[in-house]
C-alpha positions, 0 to 999 in steps of 0.5 A, spaced: 989 071 177 986 073 184 990 079 184 988 081 177 981 080 179 982 083 185 985 089 182 980 089 176 974 089 181 978 095 185 978 099 179 971 097 177 969 099 184 973 106 184 970 107 177 963 106 181 965 110 186 967 116 181 961 115 178 957 115 184 961 121 186 959 125 180 952 123 180 952 126 188 956 132 185 950 133 180 945 131 185 947 136 190 948 142 184 941 140 182 939 140 189 942 147 190 939 150 183 932 147 185 933 150 192 935 157 189 929 157 185 924 155 190 927 161 195 926 165 189 919 163 188 917 163 195 920 170 195 916 172 189 910 169 192 911 173 198 912 179 194 905 177 190 902 176 197 904 183 199 902 186 193 895 183 193 894 185 200 896 192 198 891 191 192 885 189 197 886 195 201 886 200 196 880 196 193 876 197 200 878 204 200 876 205 193 869 201 195 868 206 201 869 212 196 865 210 191 859 208 196 860 216 199 860 218 192 854 214 190 850 217 197 852 224 195 850 223 188 843 220 190 843 226 196 844 231 190 839 228 186 834 227 191 835 235 193 835 237 186 828 233 185 825 236 191 828 243 188 825 242 181 818 240 184 818 246 189 820 251 183 814 248 179 809 249 184 812 256 185 811 257 178 804 254 177 802 259 183 805 265 180 802 263 173 795 263 177 797 269 180 799 272 174 793 270 170 788 273 176 792 279 176 791 280 168 784 279 169 783 284 175 787 289 170 782 287 165 776 288 169 779 295 172 780 297 165 773 296 163 771 299 170 775 305 168 772 305 161 765 305 164 767 310 169 770 315 163 764 314 159 759 315 165 763 322 167 762 324 160 755 323 160 755 326 167 759 332 164 754 333 158 748 332 162 751 338 167 753 342 161 746 341 158 743 343 165 747 349 166 745 351 159 738 350 160 739 354 167 742 360 163 737 360 158 742 361 153 746 355 149 754 356 149 757 355 142 759 348 140 766 349 140 767 351 147 763 345 149 768 341 146 774 345 149 771 344 156 770 336 155 777 336 152 780 339 158 775 335 163 777 328 160 784 328 158 785 322 153 789 316 156 793 311 153 789 305 153 794 300 152 796 297 159 802 293 156 799 286 156 
Protein backbone atom coordinates (compact mmCIF):
# COMPACT_ATOMS: atom_id res chain seq x y z
CA UNK A 1 0.00 0.00 0.00
CA UNK A 2 2.82 2.26 0.48
CA UNK A 3 3.47 2.14 -3.16
CA UNK A 4 -0.10 3.02 -3.75
CA UNK A 5 0.03 5.68 -1.23
CA UNK A 6 3.14 6.99 -2.80
CA UNK A 7 1.61 6.91 -6.26
CA UNK A 8 -1.47 8.71 -4.95
CA UNK A 9 0.62 11.29 -3.25
CA UNK A 10 2.64 11.74 -6.40
CA UNK A 11 -0.56 12.10 -8.38
CA UNK A 12 -1.78 14.67 -5.86
CA UNK A 13 1.53 16.46 -6.01
CA UNK A 14 1.42 16.36 -9.81
CA UNK A 15 -2.12 17.81 -9.68
CA UNK A 16 -0.95 20.50 -7.24
CA UNK A 17 2.04 21.28 -9.44
CA UNK A 18 -0.26 21.41 -12.46
CA UNK A 19 -2.67 23.73 -10.60
CA UNK A 20 0.20 25.87 -9.40
CA UNK A 21 1.61 25.99 -12.94
CA UNK A 22 -1.82 27.10 -14.27
CA UNK A 23 -2.06 29.68 -11.49
CA UNK A 24 1.45 30.87 -12.35
CA UNK A 25 0.56 31.15 -16.06
CA UNK A 26 -2.64 33.04 -15.18
CA UNK A 27 -0.73 35.34 -12.80
CA UNK A 28 1.90 35.99 -15.46
CA UNK A 29 -0.82 36.71 -18.06
CA UNK A 30 -2.58 39.03 -15.61
CA UNK A 31 0.75 40.66 -14.76
CA UNK A 32 1.41 41.12 -18.48
CA UNK A 33 -2.06 42.67 -18.98
CA UNK A 34 -1.53 44.93 -15.95
CA UNK A 35 1.91 45.90 -17.25
CA UNK A 36 0.39 46.73 -20.65
CA UNK A 37 -2.37 48.76 -19.01
CA UNK A 38 0.21 50.49 -16.82
CA UNK A 39 2.38 51.31 -19.84
CA UNK A 40 -0.68 52.62 -21.73
CA UNK A 41 -1.71 54.67 -18.69
CA UNK A 42 1.82 56.04 -18.34
CA UNK A 43 1.91 56.90 -22.05
CA UNK A 44 -1.52 58.58 -21.77
CA UNK A 45 -0.36 60.47 -18.65
CA UNK A 46 2.77 61.64 -20.48
CA UNK A 47 0.64 62.71 -23.43
CA UNK A 48 -1.75 64.58 -21.13
CA UNK A 49 1.21 66.25 -19.33
CA UNK A 50 2.54 67.36 -22.71
CA UNK A 51 -0.90 68.70 -23.72
CA UNK A 52 -1.21 70.43 -20.34
CA UNK A 53 2.18 72.10 -20.83
CA UNK A 54 1.16 73.19 -24.31
CA UNK A 55 -2.18 74.49 -23.01
CA UNK A 56 -0.37 76.43 -20.26
CA UNK A 57 1.97 78.01 -22.80
CA UNK A 58 -1.00 78.98 -24.97
CA UNK A 59 -2.79 80.38 -21.91
CA UNK A 60 0.27 82.46 -21.00
CA UNK A 61 0.51 83.74 -24.56
CA UNK A 62 -3.20 84.54 -24.53
CA UNK A 63 -2.83 86.36 -21.20
CA UNK A 64 0.01 88.45 -22.60
CA UNK A 65 -2.03 89.28 -25.69
CA UNK A 66 -5.03 90.11 -23.53
CA UNK A 67 -2.85 92.38 -21.42
CA UNK A 68 -1.56 94.13 -24.53
CA UNK A 69 -5.07 94.51 -25.93
CA UNK A 70 -6.39 95.78 -22.60
CA UNK A 71 -3.57 98.31 -22.38
CA UNK A 72 -4.23 99.35 -25.98
CA UNK A 73 -7.94 99.72 -25.34
CA UNK A 74 -7.30 101.76 -22.20
CA UNK A 75 -4.85 103.99 -24.06
CA UNK A 76 -7.32 104.43 -26.92
CA UNK A 77 -10.12 105.18 -24.47
CA UNK A 78 -7.99 107.72 -22.64
CA UNK A 79 -6.95 109.32 -25.91
CA UNK A 80 -10.57 109.48 -27.08
CA UNK A 81 -11.59 111.06 -23.76
CA UNK A 82 -8.81 113.66 -24.04
CA UNK A 83 -9.82 114.41 -27.65
CA UNK A 84 -13.47 114.69 -26.62
CA UNK A 85 -12.60 117.17 -23.86
CA UNK A 86 -10.41 119.20 -26.22
CA UNK A 87 -13.15 119.28 -28.84
CA UNK A 88 -15.75 120.30 -26.26
CA UNK A 89 -13.45 123.08 -25.09
CA UNK A 90 -12.87 124.24 -28.66
CA UNK A 91 -16.59 124.05 -29.39
CA UNK A 92 -17.38 126.15 -26.32
CA UNK A 93 -14.73 128.71 -27.35
CA UNK A 94 -16.05 128.82 -30.91
CA UNK A 95 -19.61 129.21 -29.67
CA UNK A 96 -18.54 132.10 -27.43
CA UNK A 97 -16.61 133.62 -30.33
CA UNK A 98 -19.60 133.11 -32.63
CA UNK A 99 -21.90 134.79 -30.11
CA UNK A 100 -19.47 137.70 -29.75
CA UNK A 101 -19.30 138.04 -33.54
CA UNK A 102 -23.10 137.90 -33.78
CA UNK A 103 -23.36 140.68 -31.19
CA UNK A 104 -20.69 142.66 -33.01
CA UNK A 105 -22.57 142.25 -36.32
CA UNK A 106 -25.78 143.42 -34.65
CA UNK A 107 -23.95 146.39 -33.14
CA UNK A 108 -22.41 147.25 -36.53
CA UNK A 109 -25.79 146.88 -38.20
CA UNK A 110 -27.33 149.29 -35.67
CA UNK A 111 -24.45 151.69 -36.28
CA UNK A 112 -24.96 151.37 -40.04
CA UNK A 113 -28.68 152.11 -39.65
CA UNK A 114 -27.87 155.07 -37.44
CA UNK A 115 -25.30 156.34 -39.95
CA UNK A 116 -27.79 155.91 -42.81
CA UNK A 117 -30.33 157.87 -40.82
CA UNK A 118 -27.73 160.54 -40.05
CA UNK A 119 -26.74 160.64 -43.73
CA UNK A 120 -30.38 161.09 -44.76
CA UNK A 121 -30.73 163.91 -42.26
CA UNK A 122 -27.50 165.54 -43.40
CA UNK A 123 -28.53 165.22 -47.04
CA UNK A 124 -31.92 166.67 -46.22
CA UNK A 125 -30.25 169.50 -44.33
CA UNK A 126 -27.90 170.11 -47.26
CA UNK A 127 -30.81 170.18 -49.70
CA UNK A 128 -32.67 172.56 -47.47
CA UNK A 129 -29.59 174.71 -47.08
CA UNK A 130 -28.95 174.65 -50.85
CA UNK A 131 -32.57 175.61 -51.52
CA UNK A 132 -32.38 178.43 -49.02
CA UNK A 133 -29.10 179.60 -50.48
CA UNK A 134 -30.52 179.68 -54.02
CA UNK A 135 -33.68 181.28 -52.87
CA UNK A 136 -35.80 178.93 -54.85
CA UNK A 137 -37.26 175.59 -53.95
CA UNK A 138 -36.65 172.53 -56.02
CA UNK A 139 -39.61 170.45 -57.07
CA UNK A 140 -40.40 167.68 -54.53
CA UNK A 141 -39.97 164.82 -57.00
CA UNK A 142 -36.43 165.91 -57.83
CA UNK A 143 -35.50 165.78 -54.12
CA UNK A 144 -36.84 162.24 -53.89
CA UNK A 145 -34.79 161.22 -56.92
CA UNK A 146 -31.64 162.73 -55.40
CA UNK A 147 -32.26 160.91 -52.14
CA UNK A 148 -32.84 157.66 -53.97
CA UNK A 149 -29.62 158.21 -55.87
CA UNK A 150 -27.57 159.25 -52.87
CA UNK A 151 -28.76 156.56 -50.41
CA UNK A 152 -29.35 153.27 -52.12
CA UNK A 153 -31.58 150.88 -50.27
CA UNK A 154 -29.83 147.85 -48.86
CA UNK A 155 -31.05 144.48 -47.78
CA UNK A 156 -31.03 144.60 -43.98
CA UNK A 157 -31.13 140.82 -43.64
CA UNK A 158 -27.66 139.81 -42.40
CA UNK A 159 -28.32 136.09 -42.61
CA UNK A 160 -28.79 135.38 -38.93
